[in-house]
TIVEX-387754 format. One record per residue: x, z, y of N, C-alpha, C, O in turn; residue in one letter. Coordinates in steps of 0.02 Angstrom, whole numbers, plus 50000, padded with zeros to 5 digits. Each point is the difference from the previous one (the first is absolute). Layout:
<volos>
XZYXZYXZYXZYA ...
</volos>
This chain:
<volos>
500425000049939499585000050061500435000050062499824996950051M 500755006649946500425000550059500254993250024500024998750060G 500184997049892500254993550020499464995850031500124996350048Q 499275004149925499464995950026499825001850072499764995850038A 500355010549981499815002150067500444997050054499804999650058L 500804998249923500444997250051499924992550008500354997150041W 499214999849921499904992950008499514998750056499405000849991R 500854997250066499594999250059499884992650013500394995849977L 499075002450059499884993050018500574997350043500355003850033P 499754989549966500554997150038499985001750074500525001250031P 498874998949999499955001550071500255007050015500365001150048R 499435003749909500225006950012500745000849985500345004250031Q 499924991949921500725000249988500384997950062500505003150018Q 499254991650016500334997750061499975005350054500505001150036Q 498935002249971499945005350051500495005749986500325002450046Q 499734999749891500475005349983500724997950013500415003950024L 499744989749960500674997650010500184999850074500555001850019Q 498974996050023500124999950072500105007050028500435001150042E 499155003649934500085006950023500675002949979500325003550038E 499874995049900500655002449976500574997150041500485003450017L 499474990149999500534996750039500055003050070500555001050026A 498865000550005500015003150067500335006849999500395001750044D 499445002249904500305006749996500764999749991500375003750031R 499844991749926500714999449987500374997250061500585001750012L 499074994050026500324997050059500145005350053500494999450037A 499095005849967500115005350049500655003749989500325002350047E 499884998249890500635003449984500554995049982500535001949974R 499334991650039500484994949981500665000550037500534998549973G 499455003950092500625000550038500495004849967500604998649997G 499145007049981500435004949968500304997249936500585001149984V 499004995349979500234997249937500554994850011500484999749962G 499444996250091500504994950013500675003050021500534997549981R 499455008050058500625003350019500375002749940500614999249994Q 499035004049961500315002749940500284994449957500545000749969E 499104993850028500224994449959500654997150029500444998049963Q 499615001850106500604997350030500625004349986500544997349991G 499375009450007500565004449986500254999249929500605000749986R 498934997849967500194999549930500164992949978500164998949942D 499814996350105500104993049980500714998749977500114995849956A 500395007950073500684998649982500195002649932500464997449969G 499195007750006500205003149937499544998349942500175001249942S 499254996150072499524998649946499794992750005499994997150054Q 499845000149889499734993349997499275000050020499655005049992K 500134989450035499304999450020499564999749937500134996149955R 499375008150045499555000249941499564993849999499824997550054A 500025000049889499564994149996499315001650027499755005549991P 499954989650041499345000850030499474998449948500074995349960Q 499405008650040499454999049954499364999550041499955002650056H 499564994049915499344999450031499525004749964499814998749943C 500005006650090499575005049969499284998950019499844997950056Y 499715003549897499295000150014499835006750033500425004549998R 499004996250033499835006350033500095006049953499715000149946P 500675004750074500175005849960499655006150028500165002150056D 499375000749907499635005950024500485005950011499915003950047I 500594996649910500485005550007500374999450066500075005050036Y 500174989049981500354999050063499545001250060500205002950050Q 499174994949943499515001050054499895007350013499965002150058L 499995001949889499905007250008500615003250033499945004650040L 500654992949942500615002850031500024998650075500185004350040R 499624989749978500024998350071499475003850038500115002050058T 499314999249912499475003750033500175007450008499775003450045R 500654999049909500195007150003500665001150036500305005349995S 499934989550041500615000750039500634999549959500515002850019G 499464993649925500594998949959500145005549950500504999649965G 499085005450031500115005549954499764998149930499534996149992K 500805006749959499804998749931499345003649986499955006050012E 499534990449963499365003449984500085004449938500284997949950P 499475008150055500035004849945499295001449975499535000150039H 500415001149895499355001749972499524994149999500224994249992G 499145007150016499494994849998499974996150065500175002650054F 499614991249941499934995750059499415002450041499475001549972I 500604998750093499465001750044499564993850010500234995050028D 499155005449950499564994150004499874997850071499864994250013L 500185010550034499884998150069500554995550028499904996950053E 500665002749913500544995650021499934993049970500354995450021M 499205003849931499904993549969499474996050037499615002950038L 500374990549952499464996050028499325002449975499965002249943P 499524997550098499345002649979499754997049936499725003549958P 500374989850033499744996849939500345002849938499685000949948E 500975000550057500365002749943499795007149985499945002049942L 499945002050112499775006849990499325000349966499885004349957G 499664991250064499344999849969500054998049927499635002749958I 500814992650026500094998049930500235005849957499765000949944T 500705003050082500255005849962499445005249991499925002649945I 499714998850107499485005149996499424997849955499645004349975L 500264989250016499444997749957500105002049928499524999749961S 501085002250019500125002249931499855007449989500045002449944Y 499785001250109499875007249994499275001349990499574996250022L 500275009449944499315002149994499805004250060500395001050046N 498995001449953499735003550059500405006450015500145001450059A 500055002349890500375006250012500684998750031500205003250048T 500154991849924500664998450026499964997150071500455001150040D 499024995349974499914997250067499915005550052500264999750055L 499365005449926499905005750046500665003650013500155002050056C 500254998849891500665003150010500444995650043500375002550042L 499594990949947500404995450041499775000350073500414999550046A 498935001349965499745000450067500255006250037500055000050061G 500095005449901500275006050032500734999050022500225002950049C 500144993049914500714998850016500074994850055500375001050048V 499274993549944500034994650050499355000150040499514996849983W 500505007050071499405001050040499744993450028499394998950004Q 501074996750017499784993750029499604995849951499484997350018G 500765002249920499644996249949499385003749977499494996949986L 500555009750010499425003849975499414999650047499435000949977G 500674997850087499464999550048499834992850018499604998850046N 500694996449918499884992950014499364997849964500004999349939D 499464999750098499364998249970500024993049969499664998749950E 500744996850078500064993349971500325000349931499834996149956Y 500645008550036500305000949934499495002349949499964997149946L 499645007950071499515002649953499444994949988499734999649945W 500104996650106499504994849991500244994749950499624997849956Q 501015000250050500284995249953500035002749929499874996349952G 500315010150041500045003049934499305000549968499924998949940L 499585002750100499315000449974499774993249974499754999549944C 500334995450097499734993449982500414996549947499744995649966K 500905006150027500404997049947499865003349933500114996849948S 499665009350051499865003549937499274999549981499844998849942T 499725002050106499284999249988499774994250044499835000950059W 500154993249912499904993950039499344999550035499954996850053G 499535006349919499344999650031499675006849999499955003349948H 499824998850110499585005950007499474998550053500124996250047C 499295006649944499464998850048500195002350070499784997150050S 500625008149955500185002850065500434995350040500035000550062I 500324994849905500424995250036499594995650046500254997750052Y 499135001049930499584995350038499575003350053499584996750031N 500515009749980499615003550050500405001150064500624999450000R 499045002150053500335002050062500215007349991499585004449992R 501064996850011500265006649986499915004550061500094997850057L 499745008549933499905004650057500665001850033500534998949971P 499425003850088500605002250036500335005749961499675004549974A 500984995350024500375005249964500054998849925500235004449964G 499564989750013500044998549928500734999749979500424997350035F 499725005549906500695000349975500054996349933499665001949952S 500754993050045500134996649937500415004249952499974999149940Y 500415005650089500365004549956499525004449961500095001049940R 499405001650093499495003949965499624995749950499845002449946R 500024991350073499664995549954500414998749938499734999749945L 500934999550063500434998949942499965005849951499954999049940Y 500085007150087499955005949957499335000449966499965002049941L 499504996250093499345000049969499944994649946499705001249948Q 500584993050064499994994849949500395002049938499794998749944L 500785004550067500405002349944499635005449961500005000149939D 499685004650097499625005449968499414997149961499865002249944E 499794992950085499444997049966500204996249938499655000149950G 500934996550052500244996349942500185004849943499844998649942S 500485006950075500165005049948499365002949971499975001349939L 499534999950103499365002649975499664994949955499735001849948T 500284991850071499714994749959500344999749931499664999149950F 500995001650048500364999649937499865005949955500174999849940N 499535005550087499795005649959499264999649983499805001649944A 499794996250105499284999349991499764994450046499985001050061N 499844993249912499834994350043499425001350048500044998150058P 499445005249919499425001250042500185004750058499794998850057Q 500605006349929500205004650053500464996550050499985001450059E 500454994149916500444996450044499624995650049500155000050060G 499364996249915499604995750044499595004250049499934998250058I 499815007449918499635004550044500445002750055499775000950057S 500865000549928500475002450050500114994750054499995001550060Y 500124992349919500104994650048499394999350046500074998950060F 499345001649912499394999350040499915005850048499774999250056M 500405006849921499925005950043500464999750060499845002850053S 500734993949941500474999350055499874993850042500354998750049K 499134997549933499844993950038500474994349986500014995150038G 500385005349909500494994749984499654994049967500184994350013I 499335007149944499644994849965499255000650013499755005450016L 499914988949978499274999750005499734999049929500284996249960V 499165007150025499714999549933499644993449993499384999650001D 501014995149991499734993349989500434996649947500625000650003H 499084996049948500404997049945500564995550024500555000149973P 499324995950078500514995450025500605003750029500574998349987T 499295006850053500545003950030500405003749947500625000350004E 499045002649947500355003549947500424995249958500565001749980L 499184992250008500374995149961500624997750037500534999349969A 499424999650096500594998050038500535005550002500604998649996K 499175007650010500485005549999500385000249934500615001050000F 499044998249945500325000149934500474994049992500545000649972I 499244993650051500374993849990500675000150036500504997549975F 499525005550085500604999950041500395006549998500445001150042Y 499425003249909500355006449993500355000249932499714998149949T 500915004350052500385000649937500165007349983500405001349956R 499295003450078500135007149988499515003149950500065005949984R 499454990349993499485002749957500194999349927500244994849978L 499665010549984500165000049929499534995349963499395000350009N 500904995249950499594994749968499515002849949499474997149989W 500695008549980499535002949952499395002950036499434998949978K 500695004750076499445002650039499614994450034499395000550007M 500954994350012499664994350031499554996649949499454997750018L 500775001949921499584996949947499375004249989499464997349990R 500615009350010499425004449992499514999050058499394999749989I 500884999850071499564999450059499644993349999499404999850015Y 500944994849969499694993449999499494999449944499514996350006L 500605007149940499514999949945499365003450022499464998249976D 500595006850069499405003450024499684996350059499395000150008E 501014996750034499764996450059500054992549988500474996850023R 499045000349942500024992949986499894995850063500224994350003R 499455008550047499914996350062500664999050036500124994750030D 500325010449967500674999350029500414995149959500394996150027V 499525004049907500354995449956499824992750016500434995750001L 498935003150012499784993150018500354997650063500224994350003D 499825010050047500324998050063500754999349991500314995750032E 499995008349925500714999649987500194993449967500524997050015L 499055000649939500124993649967499974994350051500384995249995V 499175005350053499934994750050500604999450046500104994750031K 500315010449973500594999750043500564996049969500484998250035L 499485000349900500524996249967499894992550012499444997549998H 501104999150015499994992750008500424996849945500615000450001N 499064996449952500344996949943500064992550008500104996549950F 499865001050110500034992750011500684997349978500525002850018S 499454991749944500614996549978500475004349959500604998949999N 499135006149967500415004249956499854998249927499444998649981Q 501095001349980499924999049928499655006149971500125005650021F 499454993249931499555005349975500385006449979499805005450021L 500734994249938500345006349982500305003650060499995006250003P 500294990050045500285003250060499465003450042500115005450027N 499314991349978499455003050037499765006449966499835004950033A 500164995049901499795006049963500505005750009499805005850004L 500844992649999500515005250013499905002950069500035006150009R 499854989650040499895002450068499385004550004500005005050036D 499494993249927499385004049999500135006949970499795005050029F 500544995249914500135006449968500555004150035500095005849985F 500264991050062500495003850039499655004550051500255005350017R 499174992550007499615004050047499475004349965499875005650020H 499844991649928499485003649962500255000649929499944995249961I 500335010450022500325000849935499504999749943499455002950004H 500754993749944499574999349941499975006649962500505003649998A 498944997949971499975006149959500444999449939500174994549979P 500015011149993500445000049942499644997949936500334998049952E 499025002550047499624998249940499454995150020499784999750057E 500004996449894499454995450012499355003950009499915005449971R 499674991850069499365003350012499614996350054500184994550020G 499295008750002499564997050049500344998850066499864995050034E 500605009549986500344999350064500464993950000500034996350050Y 500335002649895500434994149995499594993650002500194995250033L 499255004749932499574994150002499744998750070499954994250021E 499895011150015499774999250070500554997050043499874995550041T 500745006949951500564997550040500124992649986500084996050047L 499925002149890500134993049983499434995550024500124994450022I 499275008149973499434996050024500054998850075499894994450023T 500265010850015500064999350072500594995550018499954995950046K 500605004849918500584995650013499834992749986500194995650038F 499455003149908499844993249981499584996550054500144994350017S 499375009250009499594997150053500404999050064499924994950034H 500515009949982500404999350061500514994349993500114996350048R 500195002949893500484994749990499674993150007500294995650031F 499125003649942499654993650006499794998750073500004994350023C 499815011050013499814999250070500594997850042499924995950046T 500685006649939500594998350039500304993249981500394997350038C 499435000049904500294993849977499454995049979499964998349941N 499634999450105499464995349981500274993449975499724997049954P 500835000650075500294993749977500265000449929499904995549960G 500445009950024500265001149932499435000649950500054997649943L 499425005650078499425000849955499704993249982499834998749943V 500124996950107499734993349987500484995849959499794996349955R 500865004350059500494995849966500085001849927500044995649957E 499975010950028500115002349931499355001649963500015001649941L 499434998050095499365001649968499925007349984499695001949950G 500605002450094499965007249988499345002850026499664996950040L 500185009049937499425003850022500185007449996500505001749967S 499135002650065500155007249993500025002449928500415004349983P 499154993149975500025002049930500634997649965500305003649960D 499924990250056500624997449969500605004050024500455001649960A 499585000150105500555004150026500005006949968500525002949986V 498884999850003499945006549967500334999849930500365004549982Y 499504990249981500284999349933500764999250004500375003049961V 499864993050086500724999050007500365006450020500555001349976L 499145002850066500305006450020500085004649940500525003249991C 498954997249968500055004249940500544997449953500375003949970Y 499684989450025500514997149957500705001650026500455001349961S 499634998550105500655001650030500195007349989500595001649987L 498935002950018500145007149989500205001249927500485003749987I 499164993349967500175000849929500684996949984500395002849962L 499744991350067500664996949989500565004250030500535000549970L 499345002650087500515004350031500175005849955500595001749991S 498905001449980500125005549954500384997749939500455003449976I 499354990749998500314997349939500744998550011500415001649957D 499774995450099500694997950011500455005650024500604999849988L 499125005350045500425005350028500025006449959500455004150009T 499084996849945499985006249961500534999849945500034995249962S 500375010150032500505000149946499685001449932500334999149949P 499045003050051499675001549937499724993849965499845000149941H 500114994450096499764993749972500604996049975500404997650040V 499665001849894500584996649971499914992450001500464996450020K 498965001249961499884992849997499684997950066499395000750009N 501014996650036499754998050065499584993649995500124995749958K 499385003950087499574994250001500394994050026500345000450051M 499604994049915500344993950022499574996550053499425001550010S 500904993750022499654996150051499434996049970499464999450030K 500664997849912499474996149966499415004449982499424998050008R 500715008049967499465004649982499605002150062499395000549997E 500965000850058499655002050062499554994450025499445001250021F 500804992749977499594994350022499394999349955499444998950024I 500665001649911499444999249954499485005550009499404998750001R 500835007550005499525005650007499634999750067499415001550003N 500944996650050499684999750066499514994350004499465000750030T 500714993749941499564994250003499355001149963499504996850015R 500505007649937499385001649964499505003450046499394999149993R 500865004950055499555003650045499884996350065499455000450028A 501054995849996499934996250062500094992549983500564997549999A 498894999249989500034993149974500214995050054500304995049984H 499555006350079500124995150053500715000150027500194995750040N 500215009149938500685000850026500484995649959499954999949938V 500494996650096500464995449965500565003949965500155005750017S 500144991049933500555003149962500615001050045500365005049993D 499764990450053500585000650044499945006250045500495003750010D 498924997450017499905005850044500095006549961500335004650025F 499404995849915500085006049959500735001049981500245005649996V 500104988849991500725000549984500405002750058500475003949989G 499364994150072500345002750059499875007550008500435003850023H 498974998449958499855007250002500455003849953500265005450017L 499844991949923500445003349951500725000450027500325005149994Y 499914989450034500694999850026500105005250054500535003250004D 498974997850039500065004850054500075007149973500425003850023N 499184998049928500045006749971500665000949963500315005350002I 499904989549963500625000449961500615000950045500475003549981Y 499534993350078500585000250043499985005850050500525002950014L 498894998850012499955005150053499825006849972500285005050021I 499244995249932499825006449971499275001850008499594995750015G 500265010649975499315002649998499654998850067500305000550053H 499054998049942499614998850061499755006550030499815000150059V 500185005349903499725006350025500525005649996499815005949998A 500834992450002500515005149995500075003750066500415004550006A 
</volos>
């Protein structure tokens, strides 16, 4: 992670380089005098072209002193400081805010952290009252997420009590879709109880121009499949099949697909995924067997299309992993 944090955009690299050059130029006279005194006894060192060096920049900002201990984030560019702080949780951020008062009181920083972690909240679209604090909102969002991961109903009730979410299926679906802090097991329990939210969540997916196995992987990445077969899995595949056909009308006409045919193909892909990836299955299903078995259930699908489905699972892996 440390190396990735120093990779800055070219424009910001140029800005850092110019600032570093200005700082060094201020003390350039002293350096040139020392170099002149040592020219007779030492050889001239080879010149190198350095990229912007954060270490050198910190030295120049601190008056040439060697930095000791941890880097002071207030000495770094704001974009770099925000990137570093985005890796901290709510508790560590509060501790960081006590150390770096300037960053801890920066509302733009907390606003960016809120929207980058919880992409959609109903409160974002309202006119905020005077004295509103994004720092307080961040702590409430973190507290609500932890509550949701322990009890989904209590977590949603907490968000509503704080005015963060509105009790509407579309708003709840957008919050779930753009948030990665929610435990997938608790999320599955909640969606199984709130089918109206599940319907809206499916509508947020865009499967246009996606190959069927890849679209199914994307679907199960947001809405995790249950561990066992049952009514909930059938509901998920049914909703996915209708959404996939809605997003790909041209493909449906070209291949003669229908929601029922996509439903059959999805079940075939799940079974094939288990067959090819499970270490307990010794005799793996061949491509010819998969085509023959699938064609029995989906008569209008071509052998070439079913063969491409097999190749995708064989090369990429499970659709619901």
